[in-house]
C-alpha positions as CSV (number, residue, x, y, z in Angstrom):
1,M,0.0,0.0,0.0
2,G,1.3,3.4,-1.0
3,S,1.7,6.7,0.9
4,F,1.4,10.4,0.2
5,R,4.1,12.8,1.2
6,I,2.5,16.3,1.5
7,E,4.3,19.6,1.9
8,G,1.8,21.8,3.8
9,G,1.1,25.5,3.4
10,C,0.8,25.6,-0.4
11,K,-2.0,27.8,-1.8
12,L,-4.2,26.5,-4.6
13,K,-5.4,28.5,-7.5
14,G,-7.3,27.5,-10.6
15,E,-10.1,25.4,-11.8
16,I,-11.0,21.8,-11.0
17,V,-13.7,19.5,-12.5
18,P,-15.3,17.0,-10.1
19,Q,-15.3,13.4,-11.2
20,G,-18.5,11.4,-12.0
21,A,-20.4,10.4,-8.9
22,K,-18.9,7.2,-7.3
23,N,-22.1,6.3,-5.3
24,E,-24.2,6.7,-8.4
25,A,-21.8,4.6,-10.5
26,M,-22.0,1.6,-8.2
27,Q,-25.8,1.4,-8.7
28,I,-25.8,2.1,-12.4
29,I,-23.2,-0.6,-13.1
30,C,-25.2,-3.1,-11.2
31,A,-28.3,-2.1,-13.1
32,S,-26.7,-3.2,-16.3
33,L,-27.3,-6.8,-15.2
34,L,-31.0,-6.3,-15.8
35,T,-30.8,-6.5,-19.6
36,D,-29.0,-8.5,-22.2
37,E,-28.6,-5.4,-24.3
38,E,-25.7,-2.9,-24.2
39,V,-25.6,-0.3,-21.5
40,V,-23.2,2.7,-22.0
41,I,-22.1,4.7,-19.0
42,E,-20.5,8.1,-19.4
43,N,-18.5,10.3,-17.0
44,L,-17.4,7.2,-15.1
45,P,-14.7,7.9,-12.5
46,N,-11.5,5.9,-12.9
47,I,-11.1,4.8,-9.2
48,L,-10.4,1.6,-7.4
49,D,-14.0,0.7,-6.3
50,I,-15.5,1.3,-9.7
51,N,-12.7,-0.6,-11.5
52,N,-13.0,-3.5,-9.0
53,L,-16.7,-3.7,-9.6
54,I,-16.3,-3.7,-13.4
55,D,-13.6,-6.5,-13.0
56,L,-16.2,-8.5,-10.9
57,L,-18.8,-8.2,-13.7
58,K,-16.2,-9.2,-16.3
59,G,-15.4,-12.3,-14.3
60,M,-19.2,-13.1,-14.3
61,G,-19.2,-13.1,-18.1
62,V,-20.3,-9.5,-18.8
63,K,-18.8,-8.1,-21.9
64,V,-16.9,-4.9,-21.0
65,V,-15.5,-2.4,-23.5
66,R,-13.7,0.7,-22.1
67,N,-14.2,3.2,-25.0
68,T,-12.4,6.0,-23.2
69,P,-11.2,6.3,-19.6
70,D,-14.6,7.8,-18.6
71,V,-16.9,5.8,-20.9
72,V,-17.6,2.1,-20.5
73,S,-20.0,-0.3,-22.4
74,L,-21.5,-3.3,-20.5
75,Q,-23.5,-6.1,-22.0
76,A,-24.7,-8.9,-19.6
77,K,-25.8,-11.3,-22.3
78,D,-24.6,-14.5,-20.6
79,I,-23.8,-14.9,-16.9
80,D,-21.4,-17.7,-15.7
81,F,-23.1,-18.8,-12.4
82,D,-20.2,-21.2,-11.7
83,Y,-18.0,-18.1,-11.2
84,F,-19.9,-17.3,-8.0
85,Q,-18.4,-20.3,-6.3
86,T,-14.8,-19.4,-7.1
87,P,-12.3,-18.0,-4.7
88,D,-11.8,-15.1,-7.1
89,F,-15.4,-14.0,-6.8
90,I,-15.4,-14.4,-3.0
91,Q,-12.2,-12.4,-2.7
92,K,-13.2,-9.5,-5.1
93,A,-16.8,-9.2,-3.9
94,S,-16.0,-9.4,-0.2
95,R,-13.6,-6.4,-0.6
96,L,-16.3,-4.3,-2.2
97,R,-19.5,-3.2,-0.4
98,G,-21.2,-2.2,-3.6
99,S,-21.2,-5.8,-4.8
100,V,-24.4,-6.3,-2.6
101,M,-26.4,-4.3,-5.2
102,M,-25.9,-7.2,-7.7
103,I,-28.4,-9.3,-5.9
104,G,-31.6,-7.4,-6.8
105,P,-30.8,-7.4,-10.6
106,L,-29.6,-11.0,-10.7
107,L,-32.8,-12.2,-8.8
108,A,-35.0,-10.1,-11.1
109,R,-33.6,-11.5,-14.3
110,F,-32.3,-15.0,-13.4
111,G,-34.1,-15.9,-10.1
112,T,-30.6,-16.7,-8.5
113,A,-28.0,-14.5,-6.9
114,Y,-24.9,-14.9,-4.7
115,M,-23.3,-12.6,-2.1
116,P,-20.3,-13.0,0.2
117,K,-19.9,-10.8,3.2
118,P,-19.3,-7.4,1.7
119,G,-16.4,-5.1,2.7
120,G,-15.8,-1.4,2.2
121,D,-15.0,1.3,4.7
122,K,-14.4,0.3,8.3
123,I,-16.7,2.9,9.9
124,G,-18.7,0.7,12.2
125,R,-21.5,-1.8,11.8
126,R,-23.3,-1.4,8.4
127,R,-26.1,-3.9,8.4
128,L,-27.8,-5.4,5.4
129,D,-31.2,-6.0,6.9
130,T,-33.0,-3.5,4.7
131,H,-31.7,-5.2,1.5
132,V,-32.5,-8.8,2.6
133,I,-35.9,-8.1,4.2
134,G,-37.1,-6.1,1.2
135,L,-36.0,-8.7,-1.3
136,M,-37.6,-11.4,0.9
137,K,-40.9,-9.5,0.8
138,L,-40.7,-9.7,-3.0
139,G,-40.3,-13.5,-2.8
140,A,-36.6,-14.1,-2.4
141,I,-35.2,-16.9,-0.2
142,F,-31.8,-16.6,1.4
143,N,-29.5,-19.5,2.4
144,N,-26.3,-18.8,4.2
145,D,-23.4,-21.3,4.1
146,G,-21.1,-19.0,6.1
147,I,-19.0,-17.8,3.1
148,V,-21.4,-17.2,0.3
149,Q,-25.1,-16.4,0.7
150,K,-27.3,-17.7,-2.0
151,A,-30.6,-16.0,-2.9
152,T,-33.3,-17.6,-5.0
153,A,-36.8,-16.8,-6.1
154,P,-38.2,-20.2,-6.9
155,N,-41.7,-18.8,-7.5
156,G,-40.5,-15.6,-9.1
157,L,-40.6,-12.1,-7.6
158,H,-44.0,-10.6,-6.8
159,G,-44.8,-7.0,-6.1
160,C,-46.0,-6.0,-2.6
161,Y,-46.3,-3.0,-0.2
162,M,-43.3,-2.5,2.0
163,L,-42.3,0.2,4.6
164,L,-38.4,0.2,4.8
165,D,-37.0,0.2,8.4
166,E,-34.5,2.8,7.3
167,A,-34.1,5.0,4.2
168,S,-31.0,3.0,3.1
169,V,-29.7,4.3,-0.3
170,T,-28.1,1.0,-1.4
171,G,-31.0,-0.9,0.1
172,T,-33.6,1.1,-1.8
173,A,-31.5,0.7,-5.0
174,N,-31.3,-3.0,-4.6
175,I,-35.1,-3.4,-4.0
176,V,-36.0,-1.0,-6.9
177,M,-33.8,-3.0,-9.3
178,A,-35.5,-6.2,-8.2
179,A,-39.0,-4.7,-8.3
180,V,-38.8,-3.4,-11.8
181,M,-39.1,-7.0,-13.2
182,A,-41.3,-8.4,-10.4
183,E,-44.9,-9.4,-11.2
184,G,-47.5,-6.8,-10.3
185,Q,-47.0,-3.5,-8.4
186,T,-44.5,-2.8,-5.7
187,T,-45.0,0.2,-3.3
188,I,-41.9,1.3,-1.4
189,F,-42.5,3.8,1.5
190,N,-39.6,5.4,3.3
191,A,-37.5,5.0,0.2
192,A,-34.2,6.9,0.0
193,C,-34.5,9.9,-2.4
194,E,-30.9,11.0,-2.9
195,P,-30.1,12.4,-6.4
196,Y,-28.3,9.2,-7.2
197,L,-31.5,7.2,-6.6
198,V,-33.3,9.6,-8.8
199,Q,-30.7,9.0,-11.5
200,L,-31.0,5.2,-11.1
201,C,-34.8,5.4,-11.5
202,R,-34.5,7.7,-14.6
203,M,-32.1,5.2,-16.1
204,L,-34.4,2.3,-15.4
205,V,-37.3,4.3,-17.0
206,S,-35.2,4.8,-20.1
207,M,-34.7,1.0,-20.2
208,G,-38.5,0.5,-20.1
209,A,-39.3,0.3,-16.4
210,L,-42.5,1.8,-15.0
211,I,-41.8,3.9,-11.8
212,E,-43.9,6.6,-10.2
213,G,-42.9,9.0,-7.5
214,I,-39.3,9.4,-8.6
215,G,-37.5,11.9,-6.2
216,S,-39.9,11.2,-3.3
217,N,-39.8,8.7,-0.5
218,L,-42.9,6.8,-1.9
219,L,-42.2,4.8,-5.0
220,K,-44.7,2.8,-7.0
221,I,-43.2,0.3,-9.4
222,T,-45.1,-1.8,-12.0
223,G,-43.1,-4.8,-13.0
224,V,-42.2,-5.5,-16.7
225,S,-41.0,-8.7,-18.3
226,K,-38.0,-7.3,-20.1
227,L,-35.7,-4.2,-20.1
228,K,-33.6,-2.8,-23.0
229,G,-30.2,-1.2,-23.1
230,T,-29.6,2.5,-22.7
231,K,-27.0,5.2,-22.4
232,H,-26.6,7.1,-19.1
233,R,-24.4,10.0,-17.9
234,L,-23.4,10.2,-14.3
235,L,-23.8,13.4,-12.2
236,A,-20.8,15.3,-10.7
237,D,-19.7,13.7,-7.5
238,M,-21.3,15.9,-4.7
239,I,-18.8,14.5,-2.2
240,E,-15.9,15.7,-4.3
241,V,-17.5,19.1,-4.7
242,G,-17.9,19.4,-0.9
243,S,-14.3,18.2,-0.4
244,F,-13.0,20.9,-2.8
245,I,-15.1,23.6,-1.0
246,G,-13.6,22.6,2.3
247,M,-10.1,22.3,0.8
248,A,-10.2,25.8,-0.6
249,A,-11.2,27.3,2.7
250,M,-8.8,25.3,4.8
251,T,-5.8,26.3,2.7
252,G,-6.9,29.9,2.1
253,S,-7.1,29.3,-1.7
254,E,-9.0,30.7,-4.6
255,L,-10.7,27.9,-6.4
256,T,-13.3,27.4,-9.1
257,I,-15.2,24.1,-9.2
258,K,-16.4,23.6,-12.8
259,D,-19.7,21.9,-13.7
260,A,-20.5,21.3,-10.0
261,G,-24.1,20.2,-10.6
262,I,-25.4,22.9,-8.2
263,E,-29.1,21.9,-8.5
264,Q,-28.2,18.4,-7.2
265,L,-26.2,19.6,-4.2
266,G,-29.1,20.1,-1.8
267,I,-28.0,21.8,1.5
268,I,-24.3,21.0,1.1
269,P,-23.2,24.5,0.1
270,E,-25.4,26.0,2.8
271,M,-23.7,23.9,5.5
272,F,-20.3,25.1,4.4
273,R,-21.6,28.7,4.4
274,R,-22.7,28.2,8.0
275,I,-19.1,27.7,9.1
276,G,-18.2,30.9,7.3
277,I,-17.0,29.8,3.9
278,K,-17.9,32.3,1.1
279,M,-18.8,31.1,-2.4
280,E,-20.4,32.4,-5.6
281,Y,-22.4,30.6,-8.2
282,R,-21.3,31.3,-11.7
283,G,-23.7,29.4,-13.9
284,D,-23.1,25.8,-12.8
285,D,-19.6,26.7,-11.4
286,I,-18.8,27.4,-7.8
287,F,-16.2,30.1,-7.1
288,I,-14.6,30.1,-3.7
289,P,-12.5,33.2,-3.0
290,A,-9.3,33.1,-0.9
291,Q,-10.2,33.7,2.8
292,D,-7.8,34.3,5.6
293,H,-10.6,33.7,8.1
294,Y,-14.1,32.2,8.2
295,E,-16.4,32.5,11.2
296,V,-18.9,30.0,12.4
297,E,-22.5,31.0,12.7
298,T,-24.4,30.4,15.9
299,F,-28.1,29.5,16.3
300,M,-30.6,32.3,16.7
301,D,-30.5,31.9,20.5
302,G,-26.8,32.2,20.6
303,S,-26.2,28.4,21.2
304,I,-23.3,26.5,19.6
305,L,-23.8,25.4,16.0
306,T,-24.5,21.7,15.6
307,I,-23.9,20.0,12.3
308,A,-25.5,16.5,12.1
309,D,-25.8,14.0,9.2
310,A,-29.2,12.8,8.1
311,P,-30.8,11.0,5.2
312,W,-31.4,13.1,2.1
313,P,-32.4,16.0,1.9
314,G,-30.3,16.2,5.1
315,F,-26.5,16.6,5.2
316,T,-24.8,13.6,3.8
317,P,-22.7,11.5,6.3
318,D,-19.9,11.3,3.6
319,L,-19.0,15.0,4.2
320,I,-19.0,14.9,8.1
321,S,-15.3,14.1,8.1
322,I,-14.6,17.0,5.6
323,I,-16.6,19.7,7.5
324,L,-15.1,18.5,10.8
325,V,-11.5,19.1,9.6
326,V,-12.4,22.4,8.0
327,A,-14.0,23.5,11.3
328,T,-10.7,23.1,13.1
329,Q,-9.4,26.4,11.5
330,A,-12.7,28.3,11.7
331,K,-13.4,31.1,14.2
332,G,-15.8,29.7,16.7
333,T,-17.0,26.4,18.0
334,V,-18.9,23.6,16.2
335,L,-20.5,20.4,17.6
336,I,-20.3,17.6,15.0
337,H,-22.9,14.9,15.5
338,Q,-22.3,11.8,13.4
339,K,-25.5,9.8,13.8
340,M,-25.3,7.1,11.2
341,F,-22.0,5.3,11.7
342,E,-20.4,4.7,15.1
343,S,-16.8,4.7,14.1
344,R,-16.5,7.5,11.6
345,L,-15.1,10.1,14.1
346,F,-12.2,8.0,15.3
347,F,-9.8,9.6,12.9
348,V,-9.9,12.8,15.0
349,D,-7.0,11.5,17.2
350,K,-4.8,12.3,14.2
351,L,-6.1,15.8,14.0
352,I,-5.5,16.3,17.7
353,D,-1.9,15.1,17.2
354,M,-1.6,17.8,14.5
355,G,-2.7,20.5,17.0
356,A,-6.4,20.7,16.5
357,Q,-8.6,21.5,19.5
358,I,-11.2,18.7,19.5
359,I,-13.1,17.1,22.4
360,L,-14.4,13.7,21.4
361,C,-17.5,13.4,23.5
362,D,-18.4,9.9,22.5
363,P,-18.3,7.8,19.3
364,H,-20.9,10.0,17.7
365,R,-20.1,13.6,18.8
366,A,-17.0,15.8,18.6
367,N,-16.7,19.4,19.8
368,I,-14.4,21.4,17.6
369,I,-12.8,24.7,18.9
370,G,-11.6,26.5,15.9
371,L,-8.1,27.9,15.8
372,D,-9.0,30.7,13.4
373,H,-5.7,30.2,11.5
374,H,-3.8,31.8,14.5
375,H,-2.0,28.4,14.9
376,A,-1.3,26.2,11.9
377,L,-1.7,22.4,12.3
378,R,1.6,20.6,12.2
379,G,2.7,17.8,9.8
380,I,2.8,14.3,11.2
381,R,2.7,10.7,9.9
382,M,-0.8,9.1,9.9
383,S,-2.8,6.4,8.2
384,S,-6.1,6.7,6.2
385,P,-8.8,4.6,7.9
386,D,-11.5,5.1,5.2
387,I,-12.2,7.1,2.0
388,R,-13.6,10.2,3.5
389,A,-11.4,10.4,6.6
390,G,-8.5,9.9,4.3
391,V,-9.3,13.0,2.3
392,A,-10.1,15.0,5.4
393,L,-6.5,14.1,6.6
394,L,-5.2,15.1,3.2
395,I,-6.9,18.5,3.6
396,A,-5.4,18.9,7.1
397,A,-2.0,18.0,5.8
398,M,-2.2,20.5,2.9
399,S,-3.0,23.3,5.4
400,A,-0.4,22.2,8.0
401,Q,3.1,23.5,8.7
402,G,5.8,21.1,7.6
403,V,5.6,17.7,5.9
404,S,3.0,15.0,6.5
405,I,2.9,11.4,5.4
406,I,-0.4,9.6,4.9
407,D,-0.2,5.8,4.7
408,N,-2.8,3.4,3.4
409,I,-3.7,5.7,0.5
410,D,-5.5,2.9,-1.3
411,Q,-8.5,4.0,0.8
412,I,-8.3,7.4,-0.8
413,D,-7.8,6.0,-4.3
414,R,-11.0,3.9,-3.9
415,G,-13.0,7.1,-4.1
416,Y,-11.0,10.0,-5.7
417,Q,-9.4,9.7,-9.1
418,Y,-5.8,11.0,-9.7
419,I,-6.3,13.2,-6.6
420,D,-2.6,14.0,-6.3
421,L,-2.1,14.9,-9.9
422,R,-5.2,17.1,-10.0
423,L,-4.3,19.0,-6.9
424,N,-0.6,19.3,-7.9
425,S,-1.8,21.0,-11.0
426,L,-3.4,23.7,-8.8
427,G,-0.3,24.3,-6.7
428,A,-0.3,21.5,-4.1
429,K,2.9,19.5,-3.4
430,I,1.8,15.9,-3.0
431,E,4.2,13.1,-3.8
432,R,3.2,9.4,-4.1
433,I,5.8,7.3,-2.3
């Protein structure tokens, strides 16, 4: 596993284009299994998680053509079900949490699917109950042999009414992909309604699916017997956009984020504004001016600002790590409340070692006392625990005094393409060692 060597204190200047959305791509790639016709995906990020998922599909027998680095053609005409019993499948799928979203499409089209215990970020318990219970309500039967879980639909999938126990994004996606080819009508209440789910539903409609209520938490799906191929373009990655907003403020840099997909960002820009970051919309671009200081708002009664994650349209949990690190150099105090994952705040010990003033109240809450750039963080050696914390540590290192080393950067490469090269072109000094 590689490392980054970062020289801190460098100002950035210029324009950067966010990559295609990683979380959308995982769903869209899995949805290609619903048809035997060609599915073309544009604006695909060239990152480890996406490339690993495509390799997994290739091993299953899916025809893959990489037309350009950001355009891929997938055709799942024939699936090799023997592959699911091989060590190669078990190893690749268990390293990739997104592989769980293959179950719905495979059940819908073939009546059989396999799933090893999925991997991904080590950010606490991430249960799969929503996926499994929803698919069982449609008629799936799960058998677990300890290594690979087999799902079958011996009598086919049949539509029903279901109230999801949580608005899980991947759980909703899995159930939707199964329901579009289930017999009859499926009603899903408390469905996730993130822009990426909207994109998935629109893609499925372009393939011939019948879905009502797109963009809401109440979806009504009428099953069809066959879906056709399509072409789909991914949105800009909102997590990258938020990361670049925070990076510009933390390093006191002037930065323009091109083609940011502002209409799809929800309250993300507003949350960064609440900790004092200025920005301007220029068409679909976001301009962040250089700021020596940014001051945290308080609530109307004067109490400390609390930033908490929540299902869409709330603040995405994937940006909690980013906004936390940016708050370390704000003027004022912020309480960060991470509700959805119990281990996502455990990277703050590295920030404390760098000189940040943070009180970790419990696994879910951290109180950040901003240094207002009066005292720079100091460079240290640290390790990236997950994708988002890894980039938060990268932002901290870029603003710090001295040299930092970040180990285990495979975690960062899983979600951010060519991040070192793209930032170096703006003035950063990041070396891959």
